[in-house]
Residue, then its C-alpha position, 0 to 999 in steps of 0.5 A: m844095780k847096772i840092770r835097774w839102770l838098764w831097764v830104766l833106760l829100757a823103759l824111757s826107750m819103749a815110753l819115747n818109741v811110744a810117743f813118736v808113733g803116736g804122735f805121728i799117727y795122730a798128726r797124719y790121720l787124726v789132725p784136720p787139714p789146715p784151712a785155706p788161706l783166707a783173702a785179707g781186708p775188713g769183713a773178708r773172714g772165710v772167703p778161700i784166697q785161692s778161689f777168690i783171686e782166681l775168679a777176680t783175675t778171669l773175670n778183671l773185676d774192679d774194686a768195687q766188683k771184687r767187694r760184692l764178689r767177697q759180700t757174696y762170698q761171705e753171705i754164702r758161708r753165713s747161711s751155709e754154716p748151720r746148714l752144713r753143721e746140721q749136715a755133719m751131726l746127721r751124717e755121724r747119726v747116720a754112721g752110729e746107725l749103721r755101726k749098729p749090729q742091726p741097723d734101722g733101714g727106714e731110719v737110715e733112708k729117711m736120714l739119707d734123705q734128709l741130707a739130700m734135702g739139706r745138700a740141695a738147699i745149699q746148692k740152691d742158696i749157693y746157684r741164687r747168690t752167685s746168679q745175683f752176683a753174675a747179674t751185676l757183671t757185664p755180658e763178657q764178664q757174665e760169660k766168663f763167670r759162666q764158664f768158670v763156674l761150668a769149669r768147677t762144677l763139672g771139672q773141665p772147662g766147656a763139659a756142658a755139651p753131652r759127648p757124642r755117643r759111640e756104637g756098642t756103648g750105652p744102656n742097651l748093649r744088645e741093640d747096639r751090637p750084632a748078635r753074638q754066633q755060638 
């Protein structure tokens, strides 16, 4: 009788350990990260609060300008959502093709071209809508907006200017460096 209880306890312990490890793996690797907090207010669905607050603070926007900015964010999201879903499905198709033992290179290239065109369409739409918003700002705000966008796009403020080329660097190193003696 005691041996049966020992086996029951061992099985229960194994089940709990498997559940714990499975839960950890699920929580760590399979659950998508929580979405960014959204801006409060009527019709503020989908506006990441960090970007919205940071931009509104940087530009010192008044209430009417904040409403226009929120509306711009919403228009961008509304127009981008179907394209982003299409892009996700297309990426899955590319991955599915690449998982095959003999992927069709022509089909993969065709889908990659479609992905690039879709991404470019989204970026053009974002540029067009943000340019329309920027046109409503004062000249000082427009300059701050331009700097904000540059910093976000390039990852560093004022990074639009190319770096000066150093000696010995560049695509053709042989022309930049003296010939090596052998």
